[in-house]
C-alpha positions as semicolon CSV with decimal commas, in nm:
position;residue;x (nm);y (nm);z (nm)
1;M;0,705;4,248;2,079
2;L;0,563;3,927;1,910
3;V;0,775;3,745;1,653
4;T;0,570;3,479;1,469
5;D;0,550;3,286;1,137
6;D;0,171;3,249;1,173
7;S;-0,034;3,526;1,020
8;H;-0,346;3,393;1,216
9;M;-0,175;3,432;1,545
10;D;-0,369;3,629;1,811
11;T;-0,156;3,949;1,851
12;T;-0,373;4,095;2,125
13;G;-0,154;4,260;2,397
14;F;0,159;4,318;2,187
15;D;0,282;4,668;2,103
16;R;0,465;4,540;1,787
17;V;0,432;4,236;1,577
18;L;0,713;4,101;1,354
19;Y;0,661;3,805;1,111
20;Y;0,942;3,561;1,060
21;K;1,041;3,425;0,728
22;P;1,358;3,228;0,659
23;P;1,619;3,319;0,536
24;F;1,511;3,685;0,595
25;G;1,426;3,650;0,971
26;P;1,182;3,894;1,145
27;Y;1,019;4,182;0,945
28;P;0,741;4,431;1,036
29;A;0,388;4,290;1,004
30;E;0,289;4,613;0,800
31;L;0,514;4,469;0,513
32;A;0,342;4,130;0,506
33;E;0,189;4,201;0,171
34;T;0,506;4,308;0,006
35;Y;0,802;4,150;0,176
36;P;1,031;3,993;0,060
37;F;0,997;4,210;-0,243
38;N;1,073;4,042;-0,565
39;A;1,220;3,729;-0,405
40;E;1,127;3,368;-0,448
41;V;1,107;3,183;-0,122
42;P;1,034;2,811;-0,097
43;E;0,744;2,700;0,114
44;V;0,971;2,487;0,334
45;A;1,300;2,640;0,432
46;D;1,622;2,436;0,408
47;S;1,876;2,436;0,690
48;E;2,082;2,715;0,549
49;A;1,792;2,955;0,531
50;L;1,679;2,858;0,892
51;K;2,039;2,927;1,008
52;Q;2,049;3,270;0,841
53;A;1,712;3,364;0,985
54;E;1,806;3,256;1,337
55;K;2,126;3,446;1,302
56;I;1,922;3,770;1,226
57;M;1,687;3,690;1,503
58;H;1,983;3,667;1,746
59;D;2,108;3,993;1,629
60;L;1,769;4,174;1,671
61;I;1,745;4,053;2,029
62;R;2,094;4,126;2,113
63;N;2,076;4,485;1,956
64;N;1,757;4,561;2,148
65;P;1,815;4,486;2,506
66;E;1,537;4,709;2,627
67;A;1,272;4,500;2,427
68;R;1,079;4,208;2,554
69;F;1,029;3,935;2,298
70;S;0,777;3,664;2,268
71;I;0,873;3,416;1,994
72;R;0,602;3,190;1,870
73;L;0,704;2,993;1,564
74;K;0,593;2,683;1,404
75;H;0,938;2,536;1,420
76;D;1,183;2,536;1,699
77;L;1,480;2,775;1,728
78;P;1,815;2,663;1,866
79;E;1,857;2,657;2,238
80;K;2,123;2,924;2,252
81;M;1,923;3,240;2,192
82;P;2,028;3,550;2,380
83;E;1,904;3,607;2,719
84;Q;1,569;3,780;2,732
85;R;1,429;3,981;3,011
């Protein structure tokens, strides 16, 4: 599963693609045209938005231990991400 904040990223070889948008975190690429519905999101995320998105990313990884994640973001995530196989 690829998680990216770059809509131009090469997604070849990934079964599933999630886009990443603070403060919402990962969401299905199929919703890229409509998500987040009716919400104003600044171009540059502040630290609170990044923390919230990172928490959601942690939860996604922790709650899907059978999945393999490839995270390719323009900004760095904290070093304490859950273990990935």
